[in-house]
C-alpha positions in Angstrom: -2.7 -0.2 -14.4 -4.8 2.8 -13.6 -3.8 6.4 -14.3 -3.6 6.9 -10.5 -1.1 4.0 -10.2 1.0 5.3 -13.1 1.0 8.7 -11.4 2.4 7.1 -8.2 5.1 5.2 -10.2 6.2 8.4 -11.8 6.0 10.5 -8.6 8.0 8.0 -6.5 11.2 8.8 -8.4 12.8 11.2 -5.9 12.3 8.6 -3.2 14.1 5.8 -5.0 17.7 4.6 -4.7 19.9 4.8 -7.8 19.0 2.2 -10.3 15.7 1.4 -8.5 12.3 1.5 -10.2 8.7 0.9 -9.2 7.4 -2.5 -10.3 3.8 -2.0 -9.0 2.0 0.8 -7.2 -1.3 0.5 -5.4 -3.5 3.1 -3.6 -4.4 1.5 -0.2 -5.5 2.4 3.3 -5.5 0.7 6.7 -8.3 -1.8 6.9 -11.5 -0.1 8.2 -10.7 3.3 6.6 -13.4 3.0 4.0 -16.0 1.9 6.5 -15.3 4.9 8.8 -15.2 7.5 6.0 -18.2 6.2 4.0 -20.4 5.8 7.0 -19.6 9.3 8.3 -19.1 7.6 11.7 -15.4 7.6 12.6 -15.9 4.9 15.2 -16.9 2.3 12.5 -13.8 0.7 11.4 -11.7 2.4 14.0 -10.6 -0.8 15.7 -9.4 -2.3 12.5 -7.5 0.9 11.7 -5.8 0.9 15.2 -4.8 -2.8 14.7 -3.3 -2.0 11.3 -1.4 1.0 12.6 -0.1 -1.0 15.6 1.1 -3.9 13.5 2.7 -1.5 11.1 4.5 0.3 13.9 5.9 -3.0 15.2 7.2 -3.7 11.7 8.7 -0.3 11.2 6.2 1.0 8.6 4.0 4.1 8.7 0.5 4.1 7.3 -2.0 6.7 6.2 -5.4 6.6 4.6 -5.2 6.8 1.7 -1.6 6.2 0.8 0.4 4.4 -1.8 2.3 1.1 -1.6 5.1 0.9 -4.1 7.1 -2.3 -4.7 10.6 -2.1 -6.2 13.0 -5.0 -6.8 14.6 -4.2 -3.5 12.1 -2.5 -1.2 8.5 -2.0 -0.2 7.6 1.7 0.3 4.7 3.5 1.8 4.1 7.0 0.3 2.0 9.9 1.4 -0.2 11.0 -1.4 -2.8 13.7 -2.0 -6.4 12.7 -2.0 -7.2 10.6 -5.1 -10.3 11.9 -6.7 -10.6 9.5 -9.6 -9.7 9.3 -13.3 -6.1 10.0 -12.4 -7.0 13.3 -10.7 -5.3 14.0 -7.4 -3.2 11.5 -5.6 0.2 13.0 -6.3 3.1 11.6 -4.3 4.0 14.0 -1.4 6.6 12.2 0.6 8.1 8.8 1.6 6.5 7.6 4.8 8.6 4.4 5.2 10.5 1.7 3.4 11.6 -1.8 4.2 13.9 -4.2 2.4 12.1 -7.0 0.6 14.0 -9.5 2.7 12.1 -8.2 5.7 8.7 -8.7 3.9 7.5 -12.2 4.7 4.4 -12.2 2.5 1.9 -10.1 0.6 -1.5 -11.7 0.3 -4.6 -10.4 -1.5 -8.2 -11.5 -1.2 -10.9 -9.8 -3.3 -14.2 -9.3 -1.5 -17.0 -7.7 -3.4 -15.9 -4.1 -4.4 -12.7 -4.1 -2.4 -9.5 -6.1 -2.0 -8.0 -7.0 1.4 -4.2 -6.8 1.4 -2.2 -8.5 4.2 1.4 -7.5 4.4 3.5 -9.6 6.7 6.6 -7.6 7.6 9.1 -8.7 10.2 6.5 -11.1 11.5 3.7 -8.5 11.9 0.5 -8.9 9.9 -0.7 -5.5 8.6 -4.2 -5.4 7.2 -4.9 -2.9 4.4 -7.7 -2.4 1.9 -7.8 -1.2 -1.7 -10.6 -0.8 -4.2 -11.5 -3.6 -6.5 -9.8 -2.0 -9.5 -6.4 -1.6 -7.8 -3.4 -3.7 -8.9 -3.2 -5.5 -5.6 -3.0 -9.0 -7.2 -0.2 -7.7 -9.4 1.6 -6.4 -6.3 1.5 -9.8 -4.7 2.7 -11.5 -7.9 5.5 -9.0 -8.4 6.6 -9.5 -4.8 6.7 -13.3 -5.4 8.9 -12.8 -8.5 11.2 -10.3 -6.8 11.7 -12.7 -3.8 12.6 -15.6 -6.2 15.3 -13.4 -7.8 16.8 -12.4 -4.5 
């Protein structure tokens, strides 16, 4: 786990229910976010971002780029964070954007492609495409989700 992810786990406390703790936290963004910011051309990746936001809205989630995903034994949360700079600098949790019960999350799938990971959240039947850097704990997020669903 990176220092950034630990910072998110620690900062999520005020947004958790009594007895709830964060199993895994990941910095992510709507798919296409990196392409549009890295290229300096906002139109690159804009279509992917619109699709991600639309699917999230259908599922009752709010997205930002970048943001944090936090998985607890009961819920999946999206959290607004400050801009992560690296080496654990920046990226403090600012507020809860949205939360859904794990029984409303159909799947969390992760595919690593070069220097990034594609994360597909399927919530209430809507597939939401996100991206994270190659070092993020996205695989651990999917595995922890599988374990949490088995316990429920």
